Structure formats: structure tokens, C-alpha cells
C-alpha distance (Angstrom), angle and dihedral (degrees) to the residues before:
residue distance angle dihedral
M1 . . .
A2 3.83 . .
T3 3.78 116.3 .
D4 3.78 119.6 -90.6
Q5 3.85 90.2 -107.3
E6 3.80 92.0 51.6
L7 3.83 90.3 50.6
I8 3.77 92.4 49.5
K9 3.77 92.3 52.8
A10 3.87 95.2 42.5
T11 3.78 121.3 103.5
A12 3.74 119.8 -105.9
C13 3.75 90.1 -115.0
A14 3.79 91.7 54.1
I15 3.86 89.7 48.7
V16 3.89 90.7 51.5
D17 3.78 89.2 51.0
Q18 3.81 90.5 52.7
L19 3.84 91.3 46.3
N20 3.87 89.4 51.9
A21 3.80 90.4 47.3
G22 3.75 93.2 48.4
T23 3.79 94.5 -123.6
V24 3.82 88.8 123.7
T25 3.72 131.7 20.4
P26 3.81 131.9 -140.8
L27 3.85 90.2 -114.2
E28 3.78 91.2 54.0
L29 3.79 90.2 51.3
L30 3.78 91.1 51.8
D31 3.79 88.4 52.6
V32 3.75 90.6 52.3
L33 3.72 93.5 49.7
E34 3.73 94.2 46.3
A35 3.74 90.6 54.6
R36 3.85 92.5 46.3
I37 3.75 91.0 50.1
A38 3.81 91.4 51.9
E39 3.82 88.4 50.1
V40 3.79 101.9 48.8
D41 3.81 116.1 6.1
G42 3.75 94.5 79.0
Q43 3.77 86.2 70.3
V44 3.83 96.4 45.1
N45 3.78 106.5 29.3
A46 3.76 95.1 -149.7
L47 3.79 99.9 139.0
P48 3.85 108.1 36.5
T49 3.79 97.4 164.8
L50 3.84 119.0 53.0
C51 3.85 126.8 -171.2
F52 3.73 104.0 179.6
D53 3.84 94.2 146.4
R54 3.90 88.4 58.8
A55 3.86 89.6 45.8
R56 3.77 91.9 51.8
S57 3.73 93.6 47.8
Y58 3.83 89.4 52.9
A59 3.81 91.6 45.3
K60 3.80 92.1 55.4
E61 3.76 91.9 51.9
L62 3.81 91.3 46.0
M63 3.83 91.2 50.3
K64 3.81 90.1 61.0
K65 3.89 86.4 73.4
P66 3.75 117.2 82.1
L67 3.86 120.0 -99.0
G68 3.78 111.0 -84.0
Q69 3.80 93.2 26.9
R70 3.85 97.8 78.0
G71 3.74 99.2 95.4
L72 3.82 133.6 -97.8
L73 3.77 92.1 -56.3
A74 3.75 95.3 40.0
G75 3.80 94.7 -156.7
L76 3.76 100.6 -33.7
P77 3.86 113.0 156.7
V78 3.80 115.2 -120.7
P79 3.89 129.6 -176.7
I80 3.83 118.8 -139.6
K81 3.88 123.5 -143.2
D82 3.73 112.0 -106.1
L83 3.75 93.1 -117.7
T84 3.80 90.8 70.1
A85 3.81 125.7 76.6
V86 3.78 121.2 -113.3
A87 3.80 115.5 -176.0
G88 3.78 111.0 -110.2
V89 3.79 95.8 4.2
R90 3.79 127.1 103.7
T91 3.79 109.5 -99.6
T92 3.88 111.1 -173.6
Q93 3.84 104.3 166.2
G94 3.78 82.4 -140.9
S95 3.80 90.1 -77.0
P96 3.83 131.6 122.5
I97 3.78 86.0 -140.3
F98 3.83 91.2 67.1
Q99 3.81 100.8 26.6
D100 3.81 93.1 121.4
V101 3.81 99.5 38.8
I102 3.82 116.0 127.0
P103 3.84 111.1 -177.6
T104 3.74 120.7 -139.4
K105 3.80 93.6 -153.1
S106 3.79 131.5 42.4
N107 3.75 126.4 -128.3
V108 3.76 110.7 -99.6
L109 3.82 91.4 -113.0
V110 3.89 87.9 61.0
E111 3.79 89.8 48.5
R112 3.81 90.0 49.9
L113 3.89 90.9 52.9
E114 3.71 92.3 48.2
E115 3.77 91.2 49.9
N116 3.84 86.1 54.6
G117 3.83 92.2 52.4
A118 3.76 103.6 -92.8
L119 3.78 119.2 149.8
I120 3.86 112.6 -146.0
Y121 3.81 105.4 -143.4
A122 3.90 105.1 155.3
K123 3.84 146.7 9.5
S124 3.80 115.3 -122.5
N125 3.75 121.1 -133.8
T126 3.82 121.7 -102.6
P127 3.79 136.0 173.0
E128 3.81 116.6 -97.3
F129 3.87 105.9 -60.5
G130 3.80 88.0 -16.9
A131 3.81 90.6 -73.1
G132 3.74 113.9 149.7
A133 3.78 131.4 21.0
N134 3.79 95.5 -105.3
T135 3.78 117.6 81.7
F136 3.89 109.8 -129.4
N137 3.80 133.2 114.6
E138 3.75 141.8 168.4
V139 3.78 93.3 -107.2
F140 3.87 104.3 54.9
G141 3.89 103.6 4.7
A142 3.79 125.1 -132.9
T143 3.83 131.8 -20.6
L144 3.74 110.6 -137.9
N145 3.76 129.3 -146.2
P146 3.83 112.4 -103.8
W147 3.84 90.6 -145.7
D148 3.77 90.9 60.5
L149 3.77 119.6 1.1
S150 3.82 91.9 -149.8
K151 3.88 89.8 63.4
S152 3.83 135.9 80.4
A153 3.79 121.3 -102.5
A154 3.88 86.1 -148.4
G155 3.79 118.4 -134.0
S156 2.77 171.8 68.9
S157 3.88 88.5 -108.2
G158 3.86 89.1 36.1
G159 3.77 95.3 129.9
A160 3.83 91.4 55.0
A161 3.84 92.9 50.0
A162 3.76 94.1 46.3
A163 3.82 92.2 48.2
L164 3.85 90.9 53.3
A165 3.83 92.3 46.3
S166 3.81 93.9 48.4
G167 3.84 95.4 44.2
T168 3.81 101.3 -108.6
A169 3.83 92.8 117.0
W170 3.69 138.5 32.8
L171 3.84 95.7 -162.1
A172 3.73 129.4 7.0
H173 3.76 141.6 -164.5
G174 3.77 125.0 -130.2
S175 3.79 142.9 150.0
D176 3.80 134.6 -126.0
M177 3.80 133.4 -152.3
G178 3.82 102.1 147.1
G179 3.73 101.7 6.8
S180 3.81 100.4 -51.7
L181 3.82 93.9 146.1
R182 3.84 95.5 33.8
N183 3.82 100.3 46.5
P184 3.81 98.5 53.6
A185 3.80 91.2 41.9
S186 3.77 88.2 56.8
F187 3.82 94.4 46.7
C188 3.83 92.9 46.5
G189 3.76 101.1 40.5
V190 3.79 98.3 -114.7
V191 3.78 135.1 110.8
G192 3.89 121.4 -93.9
M193 3.76 128.6 175.9
R194 3.77 137.1 -160.4
P195 3.89 103.5 -156.6
S196 3.79 126.6 -159.0
I197 3.75 119.8 -71.4
G198 3.78 107.2 -83.0
R199 3.80 96.3 13.5
V200 3.84 88.6 113.3
A201 3.79 114.8 41.2
Q202 3.82 115.5 -134.6
T203 3.77 135.4 175.9
P204 3.78 108.3 -92.5
A205 3.78 117.5 -118.4
V206 3.81 130.7 -171.5
A207 3.88 92.5 -17.3
I208 3.70 136.7 18.7
A209 3.76 96.6 -139.0
R210 3.87 100.1 54.7
T211 3.74 100.2 139.2
L212 3.77 105.3 161.8
S213 3.85 94.4 77.9
V214 3.79 124.9 53.7
Q215 3.80 136.0 173.4
G216 3.74 117.5 -116.1
P217 3.88 150.3 160.7
M218 3.82 133.6 -90.1
A219 3.78 126.8 -169.2
R220 3.81 143.7 145.7
T221 3.76 98.0 -102.6
V222 3.85 136.0 30.3
E223 3.89 92.1 -114.6
D224 3.81 91.4 49.5
L225 3.85 88.1 49.5
A226 3.77 90.9 52.2
L227 3.85 91.4 50.6
M228 3.81 89.1 53.0
L229 3.77 92.1 48.8
D230 3.74 89.9 51.5
A231 3.84 89.1 52.7
M232 3.86 91.4 49.4
S233 3.88 100.6 41.6
G234 3.70 132.8 95.2
E235 3.77 140.5 78.6
H236 3.83 124.2 -75.1
P237 3.83 125.6 -170.0
A238 3.75 90.1 -131.5
D239 3.84 88.8 65.4
P240 3.74 114.3 56.3
L241 3.76 92.6 -169.2
S242 3.80 95.4 53.4
L243 3.79 119.8 120.2
P244 3.87 126.7 -135.0
L245 3.76 120.4 -110.5
L246 3.82 114.7 -87.1
P247 3.81 119.1 -120.3
N248 3.82 94.1 -111.1
S249 3.78 126.0 48.9
F250 3.83 121.6 -110.4
R251 3.82 88.5 -127.1
S252 3.82 90.5 58.4
A253 3.83 87.5 50.4
A254 3.82 90.1 51.5
R255 3.78 90.4 50.4
S256 3.79 95.6 43.3
G257 3.85 99.0 92.9
N258 3.76 88.9 -138.0
K259 3.83 107.3 159.0
P260 3.78 127.5 -154.6
K261 3.83 115.7 -118.4
R262 3.80 97.9 -148.1
V263 3.71 130.2 13.9
A264 3.88 131.9 179.3
Y265 3.72 126.2 -139.1
S266 3.77 125.6 -158.8
P267 3.79 124.9 -177.9
D268 3.84 92.6 -155.8
L269 3.83 112.2 1.2
G270 3.83 85.0 -117.8
I271 3.83 91.4 -82.0
T272 3.83 111.4 78.0
P273 3.82 146.4 41.7
V274 3.76 114.2 -112.5
D275 3.83 130.9 -164.2
P276 3.90 109.0 -99.8
E277 3.75 92.9 -129.3
V278 3.84 91.5 53.7
V279 3.82 90.4 49.4
A280 3.80 91.6 51.6
I281 3.78 93.8 48.7
T282 3.80 96.2 45.4
R283 3.83 94.8 42.8
K284 3.85 90.8 51.0
A285 3.81 90.9 49.3
A286 3.83 93.1 46.7
M287 3.83 91.2 50.3
R288 3.76 90.4 55.2
F289 3.87 88.3 74.5
A290 3.79 83.5 80.1
E291 3.87 88.2 72.2
A292 3.81 85.5 69.2
G293 3.83 92.3 50.4
V294 3.83 92.8 -100.4
I295 3.82 118.4 144.8
V296 3.77 111.1 -125.4
E297 3.74 120.1 -163.4
E298 3.87 132.9 170.7
A299 3.82 108.7 -113.8
H300 3.71 142.4 115.7
P301 3.86 137.7 -173.7
D302 3.80 118.8 -97.2
L303 3.83 104.6 -89.3
K304 3.86 100.0 160.6
E305 3.78 94.9 133.0
A306 3.78 94.2 54.9
H307 3.87 98.3 103.7
E308 3.74 96.6 50.6
C309 3.83 95.7 39.1
F310 3.76 95.0 50.0
H311 3.79 94.4 44.5
V312 3.78 91.3 55.6
L313 3.80 97.6 41.3
R314 3.76 93.2 45.1
A315 3.75 91.8 49.8
Y316 3.78 92.0 47.8
D317 3.83 89.5 51.6
F318 3.88 90.8 51.7
A319 3.70 91.0 49.0
L320 3.74 92.9 51.2
S321 3.77 93.6 47.5
K322 3.84 105.1 32.0
A323 3.89 108.7 26.2
A324 3.81 91.4 101.0
L325 3.86 90.0 53.6
L326 3.83 88.9 51.6
R327 3.67 90.3 54.2
D328 3.75 98.6 45.1
K329 3.93 106.5 24.7
R330 3.84 105.3 24.7
D331 3.80 92.8 138.1
M332 3.83 90.1 58.5
L333 3.85 96.6 53.6
K334 3.79 124.5 91.9
P335 3.83 115.1 -117.0
E336 3.81 95.6 -108.1
V337 3.80 92.1 56.5
I338 3.82 91.3 47.3
W339 3.78 88.8 52.2
N340 3.76 93.6 49.1
I341 3.79 93.7 51.0
E342 3.79 93.8 45.6
E343 3.76 91.3 51.0
G344 3.74 87.4 52.6
L345 3.83 93.8 50.4
K346 3.83 91.8 52.7
L347 3.83 92.2 57.9
K348 3.77 122.8 113.0
V349 3.74 124.7 -149.5
T350 3.77 89.3 -108.3
D351 3.77 90.0 58.1
I352 3.81 91.3 54.4
E353 3.83 90.3 44.0
R354 3.90 89.9 55.2
A355 3.74 92.5 46.7
E356 3.76 96.1 50.3
A357 3.85 89.8 48.4
Q358 3.75 88.8 52.3
R359 3.78 92.2 51.9
V360 3.79 92.0 48.1
A361 3.90 89.8 50.5
M362 3.89 93.2 48.5
A363 3.87 92.2 45.8
A364 3.79 89.8 51.5
R365 3.80 92.1 49.0
A366 3.86 90.7 48.2
Y367 3.77 90.2 49.8
E368 3.87 89.9 55.3
F369 3.78 89.2 45.2
F370 3.86 92.1 58.1
Q371 3.80 89.1 53.8
T372 3.84 84.8 73.2
Y373 3.84 101.2 30.4
D374 3.74 129.6 46.1
L375 3.76 95.5 -156.2
L376 3.83 138.6 11.3
L377 3.78 118.9 -140.9
A378 3.79 127.0 -162.7
P379 3.83 139.5 140.8
A380 3.81 112.2 -70.1
T381 3.76 91.8 -147.6
I382 3.80 127.2 18.7
V383 3.83 94.5 -136.4
P384 3.79 138.1 30.6
P385 3.84 117.6 -104.5
F386 3.84 109.4 -55.1
P387 3.81 130.2 -152.0
I388 3.77 115.1 -66.1
E389 3.78 91.8 -127.3
Q390 3.79 91.3 67.4
R391 3.77 108.9 92.8
Y392 3.88 89.5 -156.0
L393 3.75 141.3 -21.1
A394 3.81 108.8 -77.9
E395 3.85 98.5 176.3
C396 3.79 141.0 19.5
N397 3.77 130.9 -174.8
G398 3.77 92.7 -19.2
T399 3.83 97.0 -44.4
T400 3.81 120.0 114.1
F401 3.79 114.9 -150.5
E402 3.79 122.8 -128.2
N403 3.73 95.0 -136.2
Y404 3.83 143.9 1.3
V405 3.78 94.9 -87.8
Q406 3.83 103.6 46.3
W407 3.77 94.3 85.7
L408 3.76 88.6 68.3
A409 3.87 94.6 62.9
I410 3.76 94.1 113.7
V411 3.89 88.5 66.1
Y412 3.73 103.0 29.4
A413 3.80 90.9 55.4
I414 3.80 87.1 62.4
T415 3.87 89.7 48.8
L416 3.80 88.3 56.8
I417 3.85 94.5 54.0
C418 3.78 91.4 51.9
C419 3.76 95.4 -127.2
P420 3.79 125.9 142.4
A421 3.76 114.6 -111.1
L422 3.82 140.2 175.0
S423 3.73 138.6 -168.3
L424 3.83 113.2 -128.5
P425 3.80 121.5 -169.8
C426 3.81 105.8 -110.9
G427 3.80 109.3 164.6
F428 3.79 148.6 -33.1
T429 3.79 135.6 -98.7
S430 3.75 121.9 -118.5
K431 3.80 86.1 -94.9
G432 3.86 91.7 56.0
L433 3.82 96.2 -106.4
P434 3.77 118.6 142.8
V435 3.82 124.1 -108.5
G436 3.86 125.6 -161.2
L437 3.78 130.0 -145.2
Q438 3.73 113.6 -144.2
I439 3.81 110.8 -136.5
V440 3.77 115.9 -167.2
G441 3.88 125.3 -164.1
P442 3.77 129.9 -159.6
P443 3.82 118.7 -87.4
R444 3.83 107.5 -58.4
G445 3.76 88.7 -3.9
E446 3.84 99.4 133.4
A447 3.79 91.6 135.2
Q448 3.74 94.5 53.2
L449 3.80 89.7 43.6
L450 3.77 94.5 52.4
A451 3.80 94.4 44.7
G452 3.82 92.5 51.3
S453 3.83 92.5 44.5
R454 3.74 92.1 52.4
V455 3.84 90.1 52.5
L456 3.81 90.9 53.6
E457 3.75 91.5 41.9
D458 3.84 88.6 57.4
I459 3.83 91.0 49.3
L460 3.77 96.8 47.7
G461 3.88 93.2 49.1
I462 3.76 95.1 -151.9
R463 3.79 95.3 122.0
G464 3.75 109.5 118.0
S465 3.85 96.4 37.8
T466 3.81 87.7 118.6
P467 2.96 147.1 93.8
I468 3.87 98.9 54.6
D469 3.81 134.4 170.6
P470 3.84 108.8 -105.3
R471 3.79 111.4 -88.2
A472 3.76 125.4 -144.4
A473 3.72 120.1 -125.8
A474 3.76 114.8 -69.9
């Protein structure tokens, strides 16, 4: 068997190959992870809830099946974001209100992963109810960025990203409303993807047609990400919005070598300030597509309504899902969550009508845009990782934001147009902090997105930068 350190640094795809060959067992992997968590997670706080006994029990049952018949993940351990129910495991949603909740039934996405051979061994940290792109809460505290322990890991899937970057996970689950898979991937130097609506089935909550937030994968490489998406995908009768499996796997798409013919790069999508160093790094990375014979032009779809539209639809979603908590547990909610709910409760039907019409118009313009361009490239976050003490980014490049969400426009605009998107590590700042390039595919175009992202990943040569040992503040 490979050494523990070799296993920690191996890709998820390589580990699955070893599992299928029998050169490593699921139980051995759990031992390796438990030791790595004991070594580094005290510094990072990515995985505050562990469930190794449960994982070992599942591993022993899985190992009764013959090699090669244990699912796509074949016994690979996977952490689940703490917003998502795992049967028998504490699931707090980052809130004191739910700090002692232990669900009796898992979300269908967890059941799907386990059907595909995943072993759930931990819950990853998240801000309260996933609100805010900085991972801290009153239950477990803050998750720190492994690249610089004085910096934020972003959010809301910050625990997942920090676990991948620090070697306590090979693959991870997250969710994304306004960049919650893409922002932390960018800050932590890993790959995080928001798939199409319905690509990953989930247990409906509050309303059937909640289409801002989706479940998705996070990994260290594009091919690993595609493997995780394969293990998460497929329709489920419990989720009326879920999509059937495609004929070909996403991993095969990532490995295909299919290149885009023409891509667009935008430094700001026409709607947000961006740190000049982030612009320079992402532009340089995007232009390197030309080395593969790809035409790169500066362009973006018209997304001018994004701020108003997202503000209304996000507030509406918070009112639907959290109004009862505001009535009964107001003193236990953080200020940002209270603000979101109250903004939603003030809405009129005409406000929602206008926002939905804006979303339809932007999605239609984006669809037309992708008749010309195969992919759209932009920064995944508008700044490098900021100090952990900042609750959110209040200002960028001379512009002060109106609220705690507006700094996320470069990702939430893509949420609104219903396109799959991922954050790909594309370079480092002068202080050695990672920067992510947001790569957006056409509607339901995950295969095209993964293929093109893998081509650029090969050109950039940054793959393998993680995992790292946590680093003290520079």
C-alpha cells in the first residue's frame, strides 16, 4: 500500500482506481483521513463534526461486495456540508437553533452518494444557513484558509474547500446559491462547480420550485470534480426538478480533450468592481486558451438587472424558508439572516413579478450569447482572500457595496441565468494567495464546460498545488 502521505496527495480518481484494484481498502482510507484530520484540522476547522464509526460500519458492508461492484466511488470517503441531513449525524446548519439536531433520514443526495459507494465520515463547516460568503458561525466558529490562516476560506461551502486544500478530503459536497461552491474554491485553490438546476437531485424543502440554490461537487482537479458529479447526478422521484443521467459520463467528457472554438472573457461581467490584481491574473489565464488554438475575445451577455433581480429573489427565498424562525427565534439569528428575511417579508407580488421577468430576460440573452461563444470566462471572486475578521467585503476598488451580498455579483449573475459554472485555480497573487477563474458553460452544458476546463487546466499547469499543510499568516 502507498504511504499515508502519498494517499493524501493522490487524486480521487487515482484512489478509486486503487480501491477497485484492491491495493487499498476503504477502511485503510478512513484511518489515513482520521490521522490527517488529527494533524491539521485543529488549525483550519474545516470538518467540525466527524462520524468515523458510521463510515466504518458502511465500509464493512460495502466490502462484502466484490471489487469492481462497489459503485462509482468504490468506498471513497466524502464529507457532507452541514446544511444537508445525514441520518444519525449531527446536522446544525451552522445555527444555535439546530445545534443539537440529529436527523433520522438523509437527504436524497446523500443516499445517492452512498448508493455510488461514498463513505460519509464528516460534516463540513458552513455559515449560519449558508448565508454569507465567509464561513463562521456561533456553533463551531470560523473556518480558516489553509493558504494563510489569517484569511477567510469564503463560503458558504468553506469547510469543504478548506478540507480539500488541507488534505482532509479527496472529494467534497457543497451547495451554491450565490457562488457558495465557486467562491470558496477560488479562495482555497481548488475546483468547485455549480451544476444546472436539477442535475443533482435533492430532498425538496419549503417549496418545490426553489431554483436559486443547487447541490454540487468540489474537488482538487477537473477530472476529480467530474467523477464526483457523476456520483451525485441522476433523477430521483422525490425531486420533481431532477434530470435523468446523460448517456455519457462527465468524467469521460473531462477526459475527452474536446476544445472550445471561441470563448469570451470579461473582467467584470459589466456589473461589478474587481481588484486589479485579480483582473490581471484571470485575464492572463483566459488568454492562454489561445495556446490550444482557441479564439479568445472580450465580451459578456447583458446582465444589467442582476443586482435588483437577485436581491429580490434571494430575499423571497429567505422569507419562504426562514420566516417562522424570525418569528420564534429572532434572538438566535445573526444580523445578516434577519436582514434577508425582513427584506423578503417586505416584498410585494409586483416585486417578485418584476424580478422573475428580469431573470427570464437575462437567461434568454445568455442563451443567445452561447450561440456565439462556447464558454464565458470571468473572475470567480472579485478580490483575493480577505482577513477572517471581516464578516463580508464592504468595498472594492473604490466602490462601497449597498449590502453584504452585493460583492458576490460576479457569481450570482451566473446563478440567475441558469448556466453551469465552475471555479478553476488559475494563478496566485503577489502574496501567494490563490485566484480562481470562473468558467461558465451554456445551459445544461456541463460536459462542454468540463472538457474545456480540463484543457485550460492542462495549459495552466497549476493542478497538484493542493493539498498543502496549513500555513501561518504571512
